[in-house]
PASEBA-1860 file (N, C-alpha, C; in nm, 3 decimals):
! residues 136
1> MICEICKD> 0.074/-1.346/1.104/0.213/-1.367/1.136/0.291/-1.241/1.099 ~ 0.380/-1.200/1.186/0.467/-1.085/1.159/0.580/-1.132/1.068 ~ 0.595/-1.064/0.956/0.695/-1.101/0.856/0.812/-1.004/0.857 ~ 0.924/-1.049/0.803/1.042/-0.964/0.788/1.017/-0.866/0.673 ~ 1.071/-0.745/0.687/1.057/-0.642/0.584/1.159/-0.667/0.473 ~ 1.110/-0.675/0.349/1.196/-0.694/0.232/1.262/-0.561/0.197 ~ 1.393/-0.565/0.176/1.468/-0.443/0.140/1.543/-0.461/0.009 ~ 1.505/-0.561/-0.069/1.571/-0.591/-0.196/1.512/-0.505/-0.308
9> PIFLAQKS> 1.586/-0.402/-0.355/1.530/-0.312/-0.456/1.494/-0.381/-0.588 ~ 1.562/-0.488/-0.622/1.529/-0.560/-0.747/1.392/-0.626/-0.734 ~ 1.366/-0.691/-0.621/1.234/-0.752/-0.598/1.127/-0.645/-0.588 ~ 1.153/-0.538/-0.513/1.054/-0.432/-0.493/1.021/-0.359/-0.623 ~ 1.110/-0.361/-0.722/1.087/-0.291/-0.848/1.003/-0.372/-0.946 ~ 0.963/-0.494/-0.908/0.879/-0.576/-0.995/0.732/-0.544/-0.972 ~ 0.656/-0.541/-1.081/0.512/-0.517/-1.072/0.445/-0.639/-1.009 ~ 0.356/-0.615/-0.914/0.289/-0.725/-0.842/0.178/-0.788/-0.926
17> EPANAGDL> 0.153/-0.915/-0.898/0.046/-0.991/-0.965/-0.088/-0.964/-0.896 ~ -0.199/-0.978/-0.968/-0.331/-0.961/-0.905/-0.350/-1.059/-0.790 ~ -0.421/-1.014/-0.687/-0.452/-1.099/-0.571/-0.584/-1.171/-0.595 ~ -0.601/-1.285/-0.526/-0.727/-1.360/-0.533/-0.759/-1.419/-0.397 ~ -0.863/-1.499/-0.390/-0.909/-1.555/-0.261/-0.799/-1.635/-0.190 ~ -0.709/-1.695/-0.265/-0.601/-1.773/-0.206/-0.495/-1.687/-0.137 ~ -0.506/-1.556/-0.151/-0.408/-1.465/-0.094/-0.455/-1.396/0.034 ~ -0.569/-1.435/0.087/-0.621/-1.369/0.207/-0.529/-1.386/0.327
25> NVARDLLD> -0.453/-1.497/0.331/-0.356/-1.514/0.439/-0.245/-1.409/0.430 ~ -0.211/-1.368/0.308/-0.111/-1.262/0.290/-0.164/-1.131/0.348 ~ -0.293/-1.104/0.327/-0.354/-0.983/0.381/-0.346/-0.983/0.534 ~ -0.370/-1.097/0.596/-0.361/-1.107/0.743/-0.217/-1.085/0.790 ~ -0.122/-1.147/0.721/0.020/-1.127/0.756/0.060/-0.980/0.740 ~ 0.009/-0.916/0.637/0.039/-0.775/0.613/-0.015/-0.689/0.727 ~ -0.136/-0.716/0.771/-0.194/-0.642/0.885/-0.113/-0.666/1.012 ~ -0.074/-0.791/1.037/0.005/-0.823/1.157/0.140/-0.750/1.153
33> TLAAHRDG> 0.204/-0.747/1.037/0.334/-0.684/1.023/0.322/-0.532/1.036 ~ 0.218/-0.475/0.976/0.194/-0.331/0.989/0.172/-0.294/1.135 ~ 0.091/-0.371/1.206/0.066/-0.344/1.348/0.195/-0.352/1.429 ~ 0.282/-0.445/1.396/0.408/-0.461/1.468/0.501/-0.341/1.445 ~ 0.481/-0.268/1.334/0.566/-0.153/1.301/0.490/-0.022/1.313 ~ 0.383/-0.021/1.390/0.295/0.097/1.398/0.366/0.224/1.442 ~ 0.476/0.211/1.517/0.548/0.330/1.563/0.615/0.407/1.451 ~ 0.651/0.340/1.341/0.722/0.409/1.235/0.667/0.384/1.096
41> CVGMAANM> 0.545/0.329/1.089/0.490/0.291/0.958/0.338/0.306/0.957 ~ 0.284/0.363/0.849/0.139/0.382/0.838/0.077/0.302/0.725 ~ 0.160/0.234/0.645/0.107/0.154/0.535/0.210/0.057/0.485 ~ 0.161/-0.052/0.423/0.249/-0.154/0.366/0.183/-0.217/0.245 ~ 0.268/-0.260/0.153/0.223/-0.340/0.039/0.280/-0.480/0.056 ~ 0.216/-0.578/-0.006/0.257/-0.718/0.011/0.402/-0.742/-0.030 ~ 0.452/-0.668/-0.130/0.591/-0.693/-0.169/0.689/-0.653/-0.059 ~ 0.645/-0.569/0.034/0.731/-0.531/0.146/0.753/-0.647/0.243
49> IGVSKRII> 0.667/-0.751/0.233/0.688/-0.871/0.315/0.725/-0.990/0.225 ~ 0.772/-0.958/0.104/0.825/-1.061/0.015/0.723/-1.134/-0.070 ~ 0.602/-1.080/-0.084/0.497/-1.145/-0.163/0.456/-1.050/-0.275 ~ 0.472/-1.093/-0.399/0.445/-1.008/-0.514/0.297/-1.015/-0.555 ~ 0.209/-0.963/-0.469/0.065/-0.960/-0.493/0.014/-0.818/-0.470 ~ -0.092/-0.780/-0.542/-0.151/-0.645/-0.530/-0.239/-0.638/-0.405 ~ -0.175/-0.626/-0.290/-0.246/-0.614/-0.163/-0.177/-0.504/-0.084 ~ -0.258/-0.413/-0.028/-0.202/-0.310/0.059/-0.281/-0.306/0.190
57> AFDNEGTY> -0.215/-0.260/0.294/-0.278/-0.238/0.424/-0.230/-0.103/0.473 ~ -0.319/-0.029/0.539/-0.281/0.106/0.581/-0.370/0.154/0.695 ~ -0.322/0.257/0.761/-0.396/0.323/0.869/-0.494/0.422/0.806 ~ -0.622/0.390/0.817/-0.728/0.475/0.763/-0.790/0.553/0.878 ~ -0.724/0.661/0.917/-0.773/0.747/1.025/-0.796/0.670/1.156 ~ -0.698/0.586/1.192/-0.703/0.515/1.318/-0.749/0.371/1.311 ~ -0.795/0.326/1.195/-0.838/0.187/1.177/-0.764/0.128/1.059 ~ -0.707/0.009/1.077/-0.635/-0.054/0.967/-0.734/-0.106/0.862
65> MVMLNPTI> -0.695/-0.089/0.738/-0.779/-0.128/0.624/-0.693/-0.204/0.524 ~ -0.754/-0.303/0.458/-0.686/-0.382/0.356/-0.756/-0.362/0.222 ~ -0.676/-0.351/0.116/-0.729/-0.343/-0.020/-0.661/-0.449/-0.105 ~ -0.738/-0.527/-0.176/-0.686/-0.620/-0.275/-0.708/-0.558/-0.412 ~ -0.606/-0.563/-0.494/-0.612/-0.512/-0.631/-0.658/-0.366/-0.641 ~ -0.601/-0.277/-0.559/-0.642/-0.136/-0.564/-0.596/-0.067/-0.692 ~ -0.683/0.019/-0.743/-0.653/0.099/-0.862/-0.708/0.239/-0.841 ~ -0.627/0.338/-0.870/-0.675/0.476/-0.863/-0.747/0.505/-0.995
73> VKQSGPYE> -0.876/0.542/-0.985/-0.955/0.568/-1.105/-0.976/0.717/-1.131 ~ -0.946/0.800/-1.032/-0.957/0.945/-1.049/-0.867/1.012/-0.945 ~ -0.807/1.125/-0.985/-0.718/1.196/-0.893/-0.723/1.345/-0.923 ~ -0.705/1.426/-0.818/-0.704/1.571/-0.839/-0.621/1.638/-0.730 ~ -0.574/1.758/-0.760/-0.497/1.837/-0.664/-0.354/1.789/-0.649 ~ -0.273/1.791/-0.756/-0.135/1.745/-0.746/-0.051/1.831/-0.653 ~ 0.044/1.766/-0.587/0.141/1.834/-0.501/0.264/1.746/-0.488 ~ 0.373/1.804/-0.436/0.495/1.727/-0.414/0.507/1.693/-0.266
81> AEEGCLSL> 0.528/1.565/-0.239/0.544/1.517/-0.101/0.686/1.466/-0.082 ~ 0.727/1.453/0.041/0.854/1.389/0.073/0.822/1.272/0.164 ~ 0.859/1.152/0.119/0.817/1.030/0.188/0.934/0.940/0.223 ~ 0.915/0.864/0.330/1.008/0.761/0.369/0.942/0.626/0.351 ~ 1.020/0.518/0.369/0.967/0.383/0.350/1.050/0.286/0.434 ~ 0.983/0.190/0.495/1.056/0.090/0.574/1.150/0.006/0.487 ~ 1.116/-0.009/0.359/1.196/-0.093/0.270/1.318/-0.021/0.214 ~ 1.321/0.111/0.222/1.429/0.188/0.162/1.481/0.293/0.261
89> AGTRKAKR> 1.609/0.318/0.259/1.667/0.416/0.349/1.640/0.558/0.299 ~ 1.625/0.652/0.390/1.611/0.792/0.356/1.470/0.831/0.313 ~ 1.459/0.953/0.260/1.332/1.003/0.210/1.350/1.046/0.065 ~ 1.238/1.050/-0.007/1.240/1.089/-0.147/1.118/1.174/-0.179 ~ 1.129/1.256/-0.281/1.016/1.337/-0.327/0.927/1.251/-0.417 ~ 0.797/1.274/-0.408/0.701/1.199/-0.491/0.585/1.290/-0.528 ~ 0.536/1.277/-0.650/0.417/1.352/-0.691/0.295/1.278/-0.637 ~ 0.212/1.351/-0.565/0.091/1.294/-0.507/-0.028/1.381/-0.542
97> FHTIKVQW> -0.147/1.329/-0.514/-0.271/1.402/-0.538/-0.348/1.412/-0.408 ~ -0.405/1.529/-0.382/-0.477/1.551/-0.257/-0.600/1.461/-0.246 ~ -0.671/1.440/-0.357/-0.792/1.358/-0.356/-0.780/1.249/-0.462 ~ -0.812/1.126/-0.421/-0.811/1.013/-0.515/-0.938/0.930/-0.497 ~ -0.982/0.871/-0.607/-1.092/0.774/-0.600/-1.031/0.638/-0.630 ~ -1.054/0.542/-0.543/-0.990/0.410/-0.553/-1.096/0.302/-0.569 ~ -1.069/0.210/-0.660/-1.151/0.088/-0.672/-1.065/-0.028/-0.624 ~ -1.123/-0.116/-0.543/-1.050/-0.230/-0.489/-1.148/-0.339/-0.450
105> QNEQLQTR> -1.093/-0.451/-0.404/-1.174/-0.560/-0.348/-1.143/-0.568/-0.199 ~ -1.249/-0.590/-0.121/-1.229/-0.608/0.023/-1.194/-0.754/0.052 ~ -1.188/-0.789/0.179/-1.147/-0.925/0.216/-1.253/-1.030/0.184 ~ -1.373/-0.987/0.145/-1.477/-1.079/0.099/-1.482/-1.081/-0.054 ~ -1.380/-1.018/-0.117/-1.365/-1.006/-0.262/-1.480/-0.929/-0.328 ~ -1.541/-0.840/-0.250/-1.644/-0.751/-0.304/-1.576/-0.625/-0.356 ~ -1.617/-0.579/-0.474/-1.560/-0.458/-0.532/-1.613/-0.335/-0.460 ~ -1.524/-0.245/-0.427/-1.559/-0.121/-0.357/-1.500/-0.002/-0.432
113> LKTFSGWT> -1.561/0.114/-0.411/-1.517/0.238/-0.471/-1.535/0.348/-0.368 ~ -1.428/0.423/-0.340/-1.436/0.527/-0.238/-1.336/0.637/-0.270 ~ -1.371/0.759/-0.230/-1.282/0.873/-0.245/-1.210/0.897/-0.113 ~ -1.078/0.917/-0.121/-0.995/0.945/-0.004/-0.924/1.078/-0.029 ~ -0.891/1.149/0.079/-0.818/1.274/0.063/-0.715/1.290/0.174 ~ -0.627/1.390/0.154/-0.528/1.424/0.256/-0.426/1.314/0.280 ~ -0.393/1.297/0.409/-0.289/1.204/0.452/-0.322/1.061/0.410 ~ -0.448/1.019/0.425/-0.486/0.882/0.388/-0.465/0.860/0.239
121> AEIIQHEI> -0.500/0.958/0.157/-0.479/0.947/0.013/-0.331/0.933/-0.020 ~ -0.247/1.008/0.051/-0.102/0.998/0.026/-0.050/0.859/0.060 ~ -0.095/0.803/0.171/-0.052/0.668/0.211/-0.092/0.567/0.103 ~ -0.217/0.573/0.059/-0.267/0.479/-0.042/-0.185/0.490/-0.170 ~ -0.157/0.612/-0.214/-0.078/0.631/-0.337/0.061/0.569/-0.323 ~ 0.124/0.586/-0.208/0.257/0.528/-0.183/0.251/0.375/-0.195 ~ 0.149/0.315/-0.133/0.139/0.169/-0.134/0.102/0.115/-0.272 ~ 0.017/0.186/-0.346/-0.015/0.142/-0.482/0.110/0.152/-0.570
129> DHCEGVLI> 0.193/0.254/-0.548/0.321/0.262/-0.620/0.402/0.134/-0.596 ~ 0.404/0.085/-0.472/0.474/-0.041/-0.444/0.420/-0.153/-0.532 ~ 0.289/-0.162/-0.545/0.227/-0.266/-0.628/0.269/-0.254/-0.775 ~ 0.297/-0.132/-0.817/0.338/-0.106/-0.956/0.489/-0.123/-0.976 ~ 0.561/-0.151/-0.867/0.706/-0.164/-0.878/0.779/-0.032/-0.878 ~ 0.709/0.074/-0.836/0.770/0.207/-0.830/0.840/0.223/-0.695 ~ 0.969/0.248/-0.698/1.044/0.268/-0.575/1.039/0.416/-0.537 ~ 0.994/0.445/-0.417/0.983/0.582/-0.371/1.113/0.622/-0.303
END
């Protein structure tokens, strides 16, 4: 289901709760909403659709991917990026890392670990910030 984008900074600034098997419908809604906004959006976190759970969805080099409970376990190559967000007006500077290693659960709740770099890494970092209640 395509959901409305949350623009409430007080809600968005709250740290999200861990996701579990009961939240897989949220992951589907997140994918549907991301696809509906594909022209101006490359990633979303569940709090952007009003659900305070650690779930992100993003464009992984042309294919949408979902992560439950993502955590960055290693990072290297810091740089300053300028990012926009559907939930907030304008753009802001953010410290990002060129390469990150992420641990997460897939939609079958299997733990995964993978290294991402470049644009995909930047998207993931932005969405994990959402899960942490960090407003970009």
